N, C-alpha and C positions, 0 to 999 in steps of 0.2 A: 243326179250326182252334182254336188256343189263344185264349182270351179271358177273360171273367170280370169281376168288379166292379173298379172303380177303387180301388186301395189307399188313395189319399188320401181318397176319399169315406168308406171304411170307418173311416179314422183319425179324421175329424172327427165322424162320426155316433156313434161309440162312445167319445168322450172321450179318445182316445189322444194328443191334442195336449198333454196334461199330462205325458206321459212322454217320456223321452229316446228318440229314434229313431236307430238306427245303421245304417250300411251297411258290410258287410265283403265285400271281393272282388266288389262289385257286387250282392250279395244283400241283401235287405232283412230286417231283424229287426223284428218287430211285437210289440205287447203281447198278453197273453192275451185281452183284450177284442176285439182285432182278429181274432185267430185264431177266436174264437167267432163273430164276425160273418161271417167267410168260410165257416165251416161252415154257418151258417144260410142263407147265400146259395146254397150248393150244394144243400142238402137241398130248399130251396124251388124252385130251378130244376128239379131232377129231377122233383119232383111236378108243377109247372106244365107241363112239357113232356111229361108222360105216359109217362115212361120208368122211373119208380120201380116196384119190384116187391116182393112179399111177402118178408120180414115188414114190415108197416106198423104204425105210422108209421115212416118211415125216419129221422126226426129222432133224434139220439142214437146212431145206428148207423153201421157201415160199410154204406153203402146198396147194396141189391141193385138190379140194373138190367136192363132189356131188352137182350138181346145178350150176356149173361154167357157163354153157351155159345160164341158166336162168338169172344169174346175168348180163351176157353180154347183153342179150335182154333188161333187165331193164335199163342198161346204155344207150341203144339206145333211150330210151324215153326222156332222158335229152335234153333240148334245146341246151345246151352247146355242146353236142355231135353232134347234127344235124347240127349246124352251123360251126363246126370245119372242116377245110380243112386238117390240119396236126396234127396227134396225135402221141405223144411219148408214147411208151409202154415198160415195162420191158420184159425180155425174158423168164420169168418163166412159168411153165405149166398152172397154173390156169388162166393166162391172155391170153393163146393161143386162146380161143374163141373170146376175144376182138380183137386180131390182125386179125383173120380170118374175123370177121364181118366188121372191118374197111376197109380192103382191098376190100371185096365184095361190100361195100357201096361206093367205089370209092375214099376213103381217102388215102392220103399219110401217111405211118406209118414210124416213126423214131424209131428204135429199138436199145436198148443198147446191146452190146455184153457182154457175161459173164465176170464179174470182170473188165469190161471196158478195157480189154487187147487189143482189136482192136477198141476201141472207139464206135461210133454210126454208124448204117447202115440205109440207106434210101431205103424203099420199095415203089415204085410208081406203082400202079396197071395198069397204062397205059403201063408200060414196062414189064409186066409179063403176060404170056399166061393165059387166064381165067382158063384153066384146072389145072394150077399150083399154083393158089392163096392159096389154103389150105396148100400146101407144103411150100410155101414161108413164111408162118406165123410161121414155126418152126425155131429153131436155125440153123439147117443145111441148110434149104431152104433159110433162110435170107442171109447166106453167099454166096449162089449160085446166088440168084436173086437180092440181095441188092447191093448198092454201098456205099462207105465211104461217110460220111457227111462232107461237107465243113461247119465247125461250123459257119462261118461268113455269110452264105447265107441262113440260115434256120430260120423260125419263127414257134414256136409250139403253137397250139391253145388249146391243152388239154394234160395234162400229166397223164397217167394211171400208177399206181404203185401196186405192190403186197404187202401184209402185212401178218405178223404172227398174229397180233392183232391190233384192233383199238378201239377208244372210241368215243362216240357221240360228244365230244368237238373237234374232229379233231386230237387228238393225235394218233400217229401211232408207232407201234413196228415192225421192220423188223427182218432180221436174225441176225443183230448185226454187220455187216461189214461196214455199212454206205454208200453203193454204191448208193442207191436211193437218199439220201440227197446230195451226191456229184454230181450226175447227174444234179439235179436241180441247184446247185450252178454253175456248168459249163455252163449250158444253160443260167443262169441269167447273168453271166459275159460277155457272147458274145451277149447279147440282144435277145436271142431266146425266153425267157419267161420273164414275169413281175410279180408283185405282184397280178395282176388280172388274170393271167393264172390259170384256174381251175386245181386242183390236185384231182384225183378221184382214189379210190381203190375199187376193187371187192373182196369180201370175203364171207365166209359162215356166217350165223347168229350167230353161236357159237363163232366166232372170234370177235364179238362186245361185249366189256365188259365195265364196268362202268368207270374205270380210267386206264390211261396208263402213265407210267413215261415218262419224256421228258427232253430235254436239249436245250440250245439256238440254236444249229445248226441243230436241227431236223426240217424237213419240215412237217407242218401239212397238213392234207387232207381237202378239201372243201366239198367233198361228199363221202359217203360210200354207196356202192351199193351191196346188197345181193340178193339171189334168191327170197326174199319175199318183200323187201322194199328198199326205198331210203332215206337216212338220210343226211340232209344238216347241216353241222357243222357251228358254229359261225366263222365269219371272223377273221383270225389271221395272223400276219405278218410272211412272209417266209424269211429265210436267202437269201441274194442276192449275196454273194461272196464266193469263195473258201477260206476256212480257211487253208492256206498253212501250218501253224505251227502245225495243228492237223493231217496232212497226215502221214501215216505210213512210216517208212524208206523204201526206194526203190520205192515209189509211182511214181515218175517221170520216173523211169526206166521201171516199169511194165505197166504204163498207158501213152503211148505217147500223148494221147489227152491232158494231162495236160501241156506237153511241147508246144503243139500247141497254147495254150492260152497265155503262157508267151512270145512266140516268134513271134506271129502273130500280124500284125498291121491292119488286116482287109482287105477283098477283096470284090469286087463287085461279087455277086453270081447270079445264075439263078434259084435256086430252089424256091425262094419266093421274089418277087419284092418289098414286103412291108418292107424289112429290110434295113435300111440305113447304109452305111459305115461311117467312118472307125471303125474298131474294138476297137482301143484304146479309141476313144471318147465314145463309148458305155460302156466300162469298167469304164471310168471316171464318166459317168452319173450314173452308178449303185453304185458309191462310192467304187469301187474296185481298184482304182489307187490313 
């Protein structure tokens, strides 16, 4: 059951009343202070209810939770998952069962490296010894058994993301660094995802709350999968381009994958024959040039 803290109480407790509050399409926009308060509430609730799992403390993380494996099994029930050939997944602990399952099911997994410092890695189960599939689904294992992604040669059929909190309308709250949204924007710019590519999150039921703050560059989720249920959110438009002016100072230096987008004209790739070149034309079609 959706629930959670009263947004108004968070607003007053964290000084948000001094800021303008807006409502667009019935969705509430909150200040950064309120988003931080909401994250703290979720982390505290998971700890107090005894469902938080290693790595600890969960504060500051995409929280791992009891039942993550059951959530992954529920994800397997989705027809979108069964039809997917290539699944993009975040590297956080609660989605490790999803990565293991996808590899065991013979799917190619594209995995983001922490903070995008080394871009994306491709894990192809055909290239990994069966006995090592579980290890390959970890961050260390992905660096050993994965290979760097040629951005212009991949097509993603489903994107799996971690969340701190989500709401039934598809709004999502991450750790606050914006990496998941940036990943989708990068994939969109190179033609690896479209508006129709499903974005799915696996979370504990306690992480599903009534309302979530949002901004124009946030990527909504299409499906929320918990250990007990599957929620399909209303269709909402996803951002399709990297908002270069919003990137933090040093982003191009720290995340070379961003330089690859700006300097790459597109190459013929071999990972997925469904992706047409050139890269510049795909960026233009997405409205990013």
